[in-house]
C-alpha positions in Angstrom: -38.2 -79.0 4.4 -41.2 -75.9 3.3 -44.7 -76.7 4.2 -46.6 -78.7 1.4 -43.9 -79.2 -0.9 -41.7 -76.6 -2.8 -42.8 -72.6 -2.3 -42.8 -71.9 -5.6 -42.9 -67.7 -4.9 -44.1 -65.6 -2.6 -46.3 -62.1 -4.0 -48.2 -58.9 -2.6 -51.4 -58.3 -2.6 -51.4 -54.8 -0.8 -49.6 -54.2 2.1 -49.6 -58.2 2.7 -47.3 -60.7 1.3 -48.2 -64.5 0.7 -46.8 -67.9 -0.1 -48.0 -69.7 -2.2 -48.7 -72.7 -0.1 -51.1 -75.5 0.5 -51.4 -74.9 4.0 -52.6 -71.8 5.7 -50.2 -69.5 7.4 -50.0 -69.7 11.3 -47.3 -66.6 11.8 -47.9 -63.3 11.0 -44.8 -60.9 11.0 -44.9 -57.5 10.5 -41.7 -55.4 8.5 -41.8 -51.7 7.8 -45.6 -52.4 7.2 -45.7 -55.3 5.3 -47.1 -58.0 7.2 -45.7 -61.7 5.7 -48.4 -64.0 6.6 -45.9 -67.2 6.8 -45.7 -70.4 8.5 -44.0 -71.0 11.9 -41.4 -74.2 11.1 -39.6 -73.0 8.5 -38.9 -69.8 10.8 -38.3 -71.6 14.2 -36.1 -74.3 11.8 -33.5 -71.1 11.1 -34.2 -68.3 13.2 -33.2 -68.5 16.8 -34.8 -64.6 17.7 -38.4 -66.2 16.1 -38.1 -69.3 18.8 -37.6 -67.1 21.8 -40.4 -64.7 20.8 -42.7 -67.3 20.1 -41.8 -68.8 23.4 -42.2 -66.1 25.4 -45.7 -65.0 24.2 -47.1 -68.9 24.5 -48.7 -67.7 27.8 -49.5 -64.5 26.6 -51.7 -65.1 23.6 -54.8 -63.5 23.8 -58.2 -65.2 23.3 -58.6 -63.9 19.6 -55.0 -65.4 18.1 -56.2 -68.6 20.1 -59.2 -68.8 18.2 -57.7 -67.8 14.8 -54.3 -69.9 15.5 -52.2 -67.4 14.3 -49.5 -65.5 16.0 -48.4 -62.0 15.0 -45.4 -60.5 15.7 -43.9 -57.2 15.2 -39.4 -56.5 14.1 -38.7 -53.0 14.5 -35.4 -51.6 13.2 -34.8 -54.9 11.0 -31.5 -54.7 8.9 -32.5 -53.9 5.0 -36.2 -53.4 5.7 -38.6 -55.8 4.3 -37.2 -56.2 1.2 -33.9 -58.0 3.8 -36.9 -60.1 5.5 -38.1 -61.5 2.1 -34.6 -62.9 1.6 -34.2 -64.5 4.7 -38.0 -65.8 4.6 -37.0 -67.6 0.9 -33.9 -68.7 2.6 -36.0 -70.0 5.3 -38.1 -71.7 2.7 -35.5 -73.4 1.0 -35.8 -71.1 -2.0 -31.9 -70.4 -3.2 -30.6 -67.1 -2.3 -27.4 -66.0 -4.3 -25.0 -63.7 -2.1 -23.3 -61.0 -3.9 -21.5 -58.4 -2.7 -24.0 -55.9 -2.6 -26.1 -57.9 -0.7 -23.8 -59.9 1.8 -23.6 -57.2 4.3 -27.1 -56.8 4.5 -27.7 -60.2 4.7 -25.5 -60.6 7.5 -26.7 -58.0 9.5 -30.0 -59.7 9.4 -29.2 -62.8 10.0 -27.2 -61.5 13.2 -30.8 -60.0 14.2 -32.5 -62.9 13.8 -29.9 -65.3 15.4 -29.5 -67.7 12.9 -26.4 -69.8 13.8 -25.5 -73.1 12.8 -27.4 -73.5 16.4 -30.9 -73.8 14.3 -29.4 -75.4 11.1 -26.6 -76.8 9.4 -25.2 -74.4 7.2 -26.9 -71.5 8.4 -27.3 -67.9 6.6 -25.0 -66.5 9.3 -22.3 -68.9 8.3 -22.7 -68.9 5.1 -22.4 -65.0 5.0 -19.1 -65.2 6.9 -17.6 -67.8 4.5 -18.1 -65.1 1.4 -17.0 -62.7 3.1 -14.0 -64.1 3.9 -13.5 -65.6 0.5 -14.7 -63.7 -2.2 -14.7 -59.9 -0.1 -11.6 -59.6 1.6 -9.3 -60.7 -1.3 -10.9 -58.8 -4.0 -10.5 -55.1 -4.2 -13.4 -54.5 -6.6 -15.8 -56.8 -3.9 -14.5 -55.0 -0.8 -15.2 -51.9 -2.4 -18.9 -52.4 -3.2 -19.0 -54.5 0.4 -17.8 -51.6 1.9 -20.1 -48.9 0.7 -23.3 -51.3 1.7 -21.8 -51.1 5.0 -23.5 -47.7 5.5 -27.3 -48.3 6.2 -26.1 -51.0 9.2 -22.9 -49.5 10.6 -24.1 -49.9 14.2 -24.5 -53.3 13.6 -21.5 -54.0 11.0 -18.9 -52.4 13.2 -20.1 -54.9 15.6 -19.4 -57.9 13.6 -16.3 -56.0 12.6 -17.0 -56.1 9.3 -16.3 -52.6 8.7 -13.3 -52.6 10.0 -12.3 -55.8 8.5 -12.8 -54.4 4.5 -11.1 -50.5 5.7 -8.0 -53.1 6.9 -8.2 -55.1 3.8 -8.3 -52.2 1.2 -5.5 -50.2 3.1 -3.3 -53.4 2.8 -4.1 -53.7 -1.1 -2.9 -50.3 -1.8 0.2 -50.9 -0.4 0.4 -54.1 -1.9 1.5 -54.2 -6.0 -2.5 -54.4 -7.5 -0.9 -57.1 -10.2 -1.2 -59.2 -7.3 -4.8 -59.6 -6.0 -6.8 -59.6 -9.8 -7.7 -58.7 -13.0 -9.9 -56.9 -14.2 -10.1 -54.4 -11.3 -10.6 -51.7 -12.7 -11.8 -50.9 -16.3 -11.1 -46.9 -16.4 -11.5 -46.7 -20.7 -9.2 -49.0 -22.7 -7.9 -52.4 -21.2 -5.4 -51.2 -18.3 -4.1 -53.4 -15.1 -1.6 -51.9 -12.9 1.2 -53.9 -13.4 2.7 -57.1 -15.9 0.3 -58.1 -19.0 -3.4 -58.3 -18.5 -4.5 -61.6 -16.8 -8.2 -62.7 -17.5 -8.6 -65.8 -14.7 -4.7 -66.5 -15.1 -4.6 -66.8 -18.7 -2.4 -64.1 -20.7 -4.6 -62.3 -23.1 -1.6 -60.8 -25.1 -2.8 -56.9 -23.9 -0.3 -54.6 -22.7 -0.6 -51.8 -19.9 -0.2 -48.2 -21.2 0.7 -46.8 -18.0 0.8 -48.2 -14.4 -0.6 -45.0 -12.2 -0.5 -44.7 -8.3 -3.1 -42.9 -8.3 -6.0 -46.1 -9.7 -7.5 -46.1 -6.6 -9.0 -42.2 -5.6 -11.9 -43.1 -8.3 -12.6 -46.9 -6.5 -12.4 -45.1 -2.9 -14.7 -41.6 -3.4 -17.9 -44.1 -3.6 -17.6 -44.5 0.0 -19.7 -42.0 2.2 -18.1 -39.3 4.3 -17.4 -41.4 7.9 -16.3 -44.7 5.7 -13.9 -42.5 3.3 -12.2 -40.9 6.6 -11.5 -44.0 8.8 -10.6 -45.8 5.4 -7.5 -42.6 5.1 -6.8 -43.1 8.9 -6.4 -46.7 8.3 -3.9 -46.1 5.4 -1.8 -43.5 7.2 -1.4 -46.2 10.0 -0.5 -48.6 7.3 2.6 -46.2 5.9 1.3 -44.9 3.1 2.9 -41.9 1.9 1.0 -38.2 3.0 1.2 -37.3 -0.7 -0.6 -39.8 -2.2 -3.6 -39.3 0.8 -3.2 -35.9 0.1 -3.9 -36.9 -3.2 -6.8 -38.6 -2.7 -8.6 -36.0 -0.1 -8.0 -33.7 -3.1 -10.1 -35.8 -5.4 -12.8 -36.4 -3.0 -13.1 -33.6 -2.2 -13.3 -31.7 -6.2 -16.0 -34.7 -7.0 -18.2 -34.0 -4.5 -17.4 -29.6 -3.9 -17.9 -28.8 -7.6 -17.5 -25.0 -6.9 -13.8 -25.5 -6.5 -13.3 -26.1 -9.6 -14.9 -22.8 -10.4 -12.9 -19.9 -9.4 -9.7 -19.1 -11.5 -6.5 -21.7 -10.9 -9.0 -24.5 -10.1 -8.7 -27.4 -11.6 -11.0 -30.6 -11.3 -10.3 -34.2 -11.2 -10.1 -36.6 -14.0 -13.3 -37.4 -15.5 -13.5 -41.4 -14.8 -16.0 -43.6 -15.3 -15.8 -47.3 -13.2 -17.6 -49.7 -15.6 -17.2 -52.8 -13.8 -18.2 -51.6 -10.5 -21.8 -49.5 -11.5 -21.1 -47.6 -8.1 -23.8 -44.2 -7.3 -21.7 -41.7 -5.2 -22.3 -41.2 -2.0 -24.5 -38.5 -0.3 -22.5 -36.3 1.1 -23.5 -33.0 3.1 -20.6 -30.5 2.1 -20.5 -29.1 5.6 -19.7 -32.5 7.2 -17.5 -33.0 4.4 -15.5 -29.9 4.5 -15.2 -30.4 8.8 -14.1 -33.7 8.1 -11.3 -33.3 5.5 -9.5 -30.6 7.3 -8.9 -32.8 10.3 -7.6 -35.6 8.0 -5.2 -33.5 5.5 -1.3 -34.0 6.3 1.2 -31.3 6.2 1.9 -30.4 2.5 2.9 -27.2 0.6 3.1 -26.4 -2.7 0.8 -24.2 -5.4 -1.5 -26.4 -6.4 -2.4 -28.1 -2.3 -2.5 -24.2 -1.7 -4.5 -23.3 -4.5 -6.4 -26.1 -3.6 -6.6 -25.2 0.8 -7.9 -21.5 -0.9 -10.3 -23.4 -2.3 -12.1 -24.8 0.5 -11.6 -22.1 2.8 -14.0 -20.2 0.0 -16.7 -22.5 0.0 -16.0 -22.9 4.2 -17.3 -19.0 4.4 -20.3 -19.8 2.3 -21.2 -22.8 3.9 -20.4 -21.2 7.5 -18.4 -24.0 8.7 -17.2 -24.0 12.6 -15.1 -22.0 13.6 -12.3 -24.8 14.6 -12.8 -25.5 10.7 -12.0 -22.1 9.1 -9.5 -21.3 11.6 -7.4 -24.7 10.7 -7.9 -23.7 7.1 -6.4 -20.3 7.0 -3.5 -21.0 9.5 -2.9 -24.0 6.9 -2.9 -21.2 4.4 -0.7 -18.7 6.3 2.3 -20.9 6.9 2.8 -21.5 2.7 1.5 -18.0 2.0 4.5 -17.6 -0.8 2.8 -20.5 -3.0 -0.6 -18.6 -3.1 -1.8 -16.8 -6.6 -3.6 -13.7 -6.4 -6.3 -14.4 -8.9 -7.2 -17.2 -5.8 -7.0 -14.8 -2.9 -9.5 -12.6 -4.5 -12.4 -14.1 -1.8 -15.5 -12.1 -2.1 -16.8 -11.3 1.0 -20.1 -13.4 1.8 -21.3 -11.5 4.8 -23.5 -8.3 4.5 -20.9 -5.8 4.5 -20.6 -3.6 1.5 -17.1 -4.7 1.5 -16.4 -6.2 -1.8 -13.5 -8.8 -0.5 -12.8 -10.3 2.4 -9.9 -8.7 3.7 -9.9 -9.2 7.1 -9.6 -13.1 6.0 -6.4 -12.1 4.2 -5.3 -10.2 6.8 -5.2 -13.3 9.2 -3.8 -15.3 6.2 -0.8 -12.7 6.3 -1.0 -12.8 10.6 -0.5 -16.5 10.1 2.6 -16.2 8.0 4.5 -13.7 9.8 4.0 -16.3 13.2 5.2 -19.2 11.3 9.2 -17.8 10.6 10.6 -18.8 13.5 13.4 -15.9 11.8 11.0 -13.2 12.9 9.6 -15.1 16.1 13.0 -15.4 17.5 13.7 -11.5 16.9 12.1 -8.3 16.2 10.2 -8.7 13.2 12.0 -4.8 12.3 15.7 -6.1 12.7 14.7 -8.8 10.0 17.0 -8.7 7.0 16.2 -9.4 3.9 19.6 -10.4 2.6 20.5 -12.5 5.0 17.7 -14.4 6.5 17.2 -18.0 5.3 13.7 -17.1 4.5 14.5 -13.7 2.6 12.7 -15.5 -0.7 9.7 -16.3 1.0 9.1 -12.5 2.5 9.9 -11.0 -0.8 7.5 -13.1 -2.7 4.2 -12.4 -0.1 5.3 -8.8 0.4 4.9 -8.8 -3.5 1.6 -10.9 -3.5 0.2 -8.7 -0.8 1.4 -5.4 -2.8 -0.7 -6.7 -5.6 -3.4 -7.6 -3.5 -3.9 -4.4 -2.1 -3.4 -2.6 -5.1 -6.8 -4.7 -6.8 -8.8 -4.3 -3.3 -7.8 -0.6 -3.5 -10.6 0.4 -6.6 -13.5 -1.0 -4.0 -15.2 2.4 -2.9 -16.2 0.7 0.4 -12.9 -0.2 1.3 -12.2 1.7 4.5 -8.7 3.5 5.1 -8.1 1.1 8.0 -8.2 -1.5 6.1 -6.0 -0.5 3.5 -3.5 0.3 6.5 -4.4 -2.9 8.3 -3.5 -5.2 5.2 0.1 -2.9 4.0 1.2 -2.6 8.2 0.6 -6.7 8.5 3.9 -7.5 7.2 6.4 -6.0 9.1 8.7 -2.6 7.5 11.9 -4.8 7.1 10.0 -6.8 4.4 10.1 -4.5 1.5 12.7 -3.5 0.1 10.9 -1.1 -2.4 7.9 0.7 -1.8 6.6 1.4 -5.2 3.6 -1.3 -4.8 2.7 0.2 -1.8 2.8 4.2 -3.7 0.7 2.2 -6.7 -1.8 1.1 -4.2 -2.5 4.4 -2.5 -2.8 6.1 -5.6 -5.4 4.2 -6.8 -6.7 4.4 -3.3 -6.8 8.0 -3.7 -8.1 7.8 -7.3 -11.6 5.7 -6.4 -12.1 7.9 -3.1 -11.1 11.3 -3.8 -13.6 12.8 -1.5 -10.6 12.1 1.2 -9.4 14.6 3.4 -5.8 16.2 3.2 -5.1 14.8 6.8 -6.5 11.4 5.8 -4.4 11.3 3.0 -1.4 12.4 4.9 -2.4 9.8 7.6 -2.3 6.7 4.6 0.9 8.0 3.5 2.9 7.3 6.5 2.5 3.4 5.5 5.6 4.3 3.1 8.7 5.2 3.3 9.6 7.0 1.2 13.4 6.4 0.9 12.8 3.3 -0.2 10.9 4.7 -3.6 12.8 4.3 -7.1 13.9 6.9 -9.0 10.8 6.3 -11.7 7.7 6.4 -8.4 9.7 9.7 -7.1 9.4 11.1 -10.3 5.5 10.1 -10.7 5.2 11.0 -7.1 6.7 14.7 -7.5 3.7 15.0 -10.2 1.1 13.5 -8.4 -1.4 15.9 -7.8 -3.8 13.2 -5.7 -0.8 13.7 -2.7 -0.4 16.2 -0.5 1.5 19.2 -0.7 3.7 18.3 2.7 4.7 15.2 1.1 5.2 15.5 -2.1 8.2 18.3 -0.8 9.4 15.3 1.0 9.0 13.3 -2.3 11.2 16.7 -3.9 13.7 16.0 -1.4 14.5 12.5 -1.2 14.5 12.5 -4.9 17.1 14.9 -4.9 19.6 12.5 -2.3 19.1 9.7 -4.4 20.2 11.6 -7.6 22.9 12.7 -6.2 24.0 9.9 -4.7 23.4 8.3 -7.8 25.7 10.9 -9.6 28.3 10.2 -6.9 28.2 6.5 -7.2 28.4 7.2 -11.3 31.6 9.5 -10.9 33.1 6.7 -8.7 32.8 4.3 -11.1 34.2 6.7 -14.0 37.6 7.1 -12.0 37.9 3.6 -11.3 37.9 2.6 -15.0 39.6 5.6 -16.8 42.7 4.9 -14.1 43.7 1.4 -15.4 43.3 2.5 -18.7 46.2 4.9 -19.0 48.7 2.4 -18.5 48.0 0.6 -21.3 51.1 -0.2 -23.3 51.3 -1.2 -27.0 52.7 -4.3 -27.4 53.2 -6.6 -30.9 53.6 -9.8 -29.5 50.5 -11.2 -30.2 47.2 -9.8 -32.1 44.9 -9.9 -28.9 47.3 -7.2 -27.2 45.9 -4.7 -30.1 42.3 -6.0 -29.9 42.4 -5.2 -25.9 44.2 -1.9 -26.5 41.5 -0.7 -29.3 39.2 -1.7 -27.2 40.7 0.1 -23.8 41.2 3.7 -26.1 37.3 3.3 -26.8 36.5 3.1 -23.5 38.0 6.1 -22.4 36.7 8.2 -25.1 33.2 7.3 -23.9 34.1 7.8 -20.7 35.1 11.3 -21.5 32.0 12.0 -23.1 29.8 10.7 -20.2 32.1 12.7 -18.3 31.2 15.9 -19.6 27.2 14.8 -19.3 27.6 14.0 -15.5 29.3 17.6 -15.0 26.7 19.7 -16.9 23.7 17.3 -14.3 25.7 18.2 -11.8 25.8 21.8 -12.3 22.1 21.5 -12.9 21.2 19.6 -10.2 23.0 23.0 -8.5 20.6 25.0 -10.4 17.9 23.2 -8.8 18.9 22.9 -5.1 19.5 27.0 -5.6 15.7 27.0 -6.4 14.6 24.4 -3.7 16.4 26.4 -1.8 14.1 29.8 -2.4 11.2 28.1 -2.7 11.9 26.9 1.5 12.5 30.6 2.3 9.3 31.7 0.6 7.5 29.0 2.4 8.8 29.9 5.2 7.3 33.6 4.4 4.4 32.5 3.9 4.0 30.9 7.1 5.4 33.8 8.8 2.9 36.2 7.2 -0.3 34.0 8.2 -0.9 35.8 11.4 -0.6 39.5 9.9 -2.9 38.0 7.2 -5.6 37.0 9.4 -5.1 40.3 11.4 -5.1 42.1 8.2 -8.8 40.6 7.7 -10.5 41.2 10.9 -9.3 44.9 10.3 -11.0 45.1 7.5 -14.2 43.4 8.7 -13.8 45.8 11.3 -13.9 48.5 8.4 -10.2 50.1 10.1 -8.3 48.6 7.5 -8.0 46.9 4.0 -6.4 43.8 2.7 -2.5 43.9 2.2 -2.1 43.6 -1.3 1.4 41.6 -1.2 -1.2 38.8 0.0 -1.4 38.1 -3.6 1.9 38.0 -4.3 2.5 35.7 -1.5 0.0 33.4 -2.9 2.2 32.7 -5.8 4.5 29.8 -4.6 2.1 26.9 -5.0 2.0 27.6 -9.1 5.9 28.2 -8.2 6.3 24.6 -6.7 4.5 23.1 -10.2 6.9 24.8 -12.3 9.9 23.3 -10.0 8.3 20.1 -9.7 8.0 19.7 -13.5 11.7 20.5 -13.5 13.3 18.0 -11.6 11.4 15.5 -13.0 13.6 16.1 -16.4 16.1 14.7 -14.5 
């Protein structure tokens, strides 16, 4: 019972709080710098801690306190601060305090701090809070989410009282259960929707029908939790057996909400915009670096284009924020084992360091290495022996090889890209992983165009990454006329181009001989009209093949002429190389004044011009 009758209200004067009562206060309690002038009897009738403080201090009260007849105490680290203590005081004075999902955890922790058990009064605040949590929190999704979010400021004491663990367990159970079994309205996302059956309000059928029942209805709700509580909830859901796909989607939703940069890059996707009208909750204060380091540990082993794009977005943010090495390595490994699902635009990761290179090629090289090491068909045998046609993962290798070649082509135009970086990217994949080297040739051509100052020796070293036997006829034709390539490389390309043409001609002739044989054995029969049509068709094929034979004979003679001209070019090149020493000695004699320069040197310098003419003749085939 309150002293002097019922207390009407409390009022503040600066940092002092008073209650309207006819009796003077005899105890002063300081909480967070606020001095509460109160009366002992209401407090000791409910708070066991106040009783113990007063009993322990009876013998140590100083003379001044005895004269003033006022006892003063300070409550350090009080849960909820001055606002929570004011609600406790009102409860002690007999003023009705309403328990809600938002304040029940705070009052529960404050009651535990003050030892407000039933030993110090019937239906004390501790038991009232426990009953409210059991009846109105753990059985309702919305109330449980709100209560769990309110645990964040008092996480240590809430864990001690098992409030956090019980809320997390209740939420994970409700996610596994049909949502229609634990009441509506549980959500208010735009139009009136309820997951399962007709919409009910207090057990009465409203007649409203559900438009859709989505499995992600709980993503938005749990996204209002802090990182620590979200992580604990996801782990508990995993223990309960919730599908890893759902957990991964929930984590992606949470990250996209608190890391807006995930949707800024090409291919990025942002979460669906939903508002929780029934909750009116505020988003949690999230440290993006802590979020990344925690989320990487939560992500399940999942593959797919959208998930790979999400992981690359996380890696971009991780490189910007400078997360720890363990987190970055884990992201790179996860991306590398599913590199075939990545896209070119997502791999163009800018270099956020002080390097002059535009793109972070070292990071992409590590991704490729993780991909190579993840394939069991490569780890069990030598990478050079990998057969793309017989390997069960041939499709993955082809896609990654094409992706890497496209990436090299994009970064090759960077003038600050070093030749060793380009070579490292090209050689990160095994040589046998590429059936064609057209992509590498195009990348080198772009690189040479952007780095025109490279010497012939450096160009030849870079060209060694290309297997000219794996160039298509079109690529060979382009390369044979490419002035940016060294002369020795062009000669090799011409040689392999000639071999390809001879092989192609031999194959065509073999096919024509095989087709003309059956055509000669066709006999005319008037038994059915279909046989007549078949005969006419074979006659036309034979005529066309004869025409093709004539054209191929002409091409064969032309190739023979080109072979002779190519042999002459080789002889002339040998003469040039043999005359190099005499020519040098002739120059030396000229300097000594003993002899002049031979006149044949001008004639021997002409093969380069003739070589360009022969190069053009090869492109006409």
